[in-house]
N, C-alpha and C positions, 0 to 999 in steps of 0.2 A: 704850805704845802709839805707835807713829808716825804720824804724820797728816800729808796731802799738804794745802796750801792752796792753791788757785789761782785765775787772775785775779786776780792781784796788782796793785795799779799800781806804776809802775816805781819810783815814790818811796818805796816801802814797805822797811825796813832789817831787818836778823836784830832790832834795837834795839828794833824797833814790833812785831814779832810777838810776841817777849819778854814785852814789858808787856802787849799785847791778850790773849793766852792765857794769862796769871799770871791773871787777873783768875777764871778759872773752876778752877784749880787750880795746883799746880805743875808748873815744864816746865823741863825738863833738859837739853834742847838745840832751837836753833833754827839753821834754815840757810835765807835768801833765795840761790837759784841766779842767779848771774851768769852771761851770755852770754860765751864766752871771745874771740870777735871784736868787739863792740860794749861788752863792760866793763858794760853796762846789767844790769838784772835782767830775768831770762828770764819773769818776771811769773809766777813760783811757787815754793814753798819745800816746807821740814820744819818737823812742832815736835815734839820727842817728850815724851810726859808719860807718867810710870813709874805714874802710878792709872787703868787701864782706865775706869772709874766714871766719871773727869773727863774724860778724854778723848769716849767718847761723849756725856757731856752737851755737849761742846763741837760734836761733831757735828750733834746737834740743834737748838743753838741759834743756831750761827752759820753753816750753811749755808745757802748764799741770803742772805745778808745784803749790806747792803750797807758797803762799807768803802771810804772815799774815790771815791765816784761810782760804784765798780764791783761787779755781782752776784760774790761770792768763793764759792769750792768750798771744802769741808772733808770732807774723806774719811778713811777708814784708809787709809794707805800699803801699796803691797804691794812687798814686796822682791823682786827677781829672784834 
């Protein structure tokens, strides 16, 4: 399942997402989105977890939590 992770602090990098979400299960891919103009974090990213139950657990436990002083959003990502 692909998760959207929003309202990230600009210091958060791919490795930080990998480490944090790996505490809840297997993570196969992470990507913090970088703004093309500023070359800084756009404040959101994606995490892919192959086990749906683990991904749903992350949503339940982490969504609305505080990370680096910001209330983060974790929800199922919807592909276009």
